[in-house]
N, C-alpha and C positions, 0 to 999 in steps of 0.2 A: 503493500499500499504506500511505499515511499514515492514522492514525487520524482519524475523523470526529468524535470527542468532543474538540473543541479546548479546551474549558475544564475538562475532567476531572470533570463533574458527572454522568456516567453515560448521557448522551443525545447522540444525534448532532447536530451543529451545522451539518452540510452535507447537502443533499438532491438532489444533481444533479451531472452532469458539467459541466466548464467548456467547453460548447459554446455557440455564439451562441444557439441555440434555448433551452438551459436557462438561460442568463443573462437572455435577455429574459423568458422566462416567470417567473423569480424577481421581476424587477422589476415585472412586470404584477400578480403575486399580491400583492406588497407595496402597490401602489397601491390595492388594495382592502381592505387591512388597516390600514394606517397613517393616523393622524389628525393634525391640526394640532399636536396636543400631543406628538407622537412626536419622536424624533430617529433617524436612521439614519446609522451608520458603515460606510462601504465601504471595505474594505482590499483593494488589488489588488497581488499580487506575482506577477510572471512575466517573461518577456522581452518587451520593448517595442521599436519601431522607429519611426523617422521616415519619413513618407511623402513630405512636401515641406514646407518652411518650418515652420509651427506645426501642421501635420496629422501626428498620430501614431497609432499602434495598439498593441494588446496581443495577443500570441499566445494562442490558445485552443487546445483540443484538436483533433485531426483536421486540423491545418494550417488551421483557421479563424482569423479575424481580427476584433477588435473595435476599430473606429475611435473616435477621440475624439468626432466628431459623432454617431455611433450611441449611445455610452454617454450623452451628454447628452440625446438624444432619449428614450432608455429611462427616464431618471430626471426628465424634465420634468413629468410628471403626479403625481409624488409630493407629497402634501399637507403634507410637513413638512420641517424643515431637514435637509440631507444633507451629511455631512462625508466627503470622500474623502481617503484616504492612499494614494498610489501610489508603490510601490517601483521601478518598472520604468524601464529606460533610456528616454530622451526623454519621460518622464512629464510634463515641463513642457509639452508639446504639448497636453495635455488642458486647461490652465488656462483658455484663452480660451473654449472651448466649455462647460466646466462651470460657470464663473462668470458666464455670460450669463443663467442662470436665477437668480431671486431665491432666498435661503435656501440657497445652495450655496457651500461652503468646500472648498479643496483644498490638500493639502500634497504636493508632488512631490519625489522623491528626486533628480531631475536636470532640467536645463534642457531646453527643447525641442529643443536641439541637441547634447545631451551624454549620456554614458552614466552609469549608476548601478553603480558597482563594488562587489563584496563582498570581504570578507576573512575569514578563518577560518571560522566557521560563520554569520556575519552579514553582512548588508549594513550599513554604518555608519550610514546614516540610519535604518534600521528599528531597529537595536540601540538607538540613542539615544531614539528616538520611543517604542518599547515599554518601555524602562527608565523613561522619564518617566511614562507611563500606569500602570505596574505599581508604581512607587515604589522599585525595586530594579534594580541592575545584574544580570545573570545571574551566578550563583555556580557552584560546582562541580557536577558531574553529580549529579542527584538526582531525586526525584520531581517537584518543581516548582521548577526553577532560578530562576525570577523572584522567589521569596520567600527563597532561600537565599543571595543575593548581598548586595552592599554596598548600604545604603539610599541613594536619591537623592531629593532634595526640590525639586521645581520649582514648588511652590505659591507663587508670587511675591506674590500678594495675601493670603495667609493665610486663605483661605475654607475650607480643607480639601477642596478639589476641584481637579482638574487640568483646566484648559481646553484646548482644541486648540491655542491660542495659546501657553500656557505650555509645553506638550509640545513644540511646534515650536521655541520658543526654546532 
């Protein structure tokens, strides 16, 4: 029942269920649209699990699973840099597979053998990462809590842009 207009601009930002087939179809479609001049930001939040060692997975709808090697394979043919932010437990298990392809960066909320715990309404890692990208800590309830909160400035090099590394730090 969540809104599909994630950025509040009046149009849906999602166009499919979180099933294996839909996720694979989305990346296949993107491979035909994106160019080397683009960048893709992939944000994954859900329950994750460790299969064994560095092998991890993310839970999808209908009891389906998306393994680290499958996500890596789905994004191998994308012609542009891809930045992954993964909030899931055991998300560190995706690092070795994702970074095996050039132009892939991943930030993981947890080590390959650890959980990612949440508090209040947020996962702490997502709370700080999102605050860094938005430029604000979330404020009181409102239409857009990310612009009503306390400002946060992580622009370490002063170029008026927030890099993935600056947000991570």
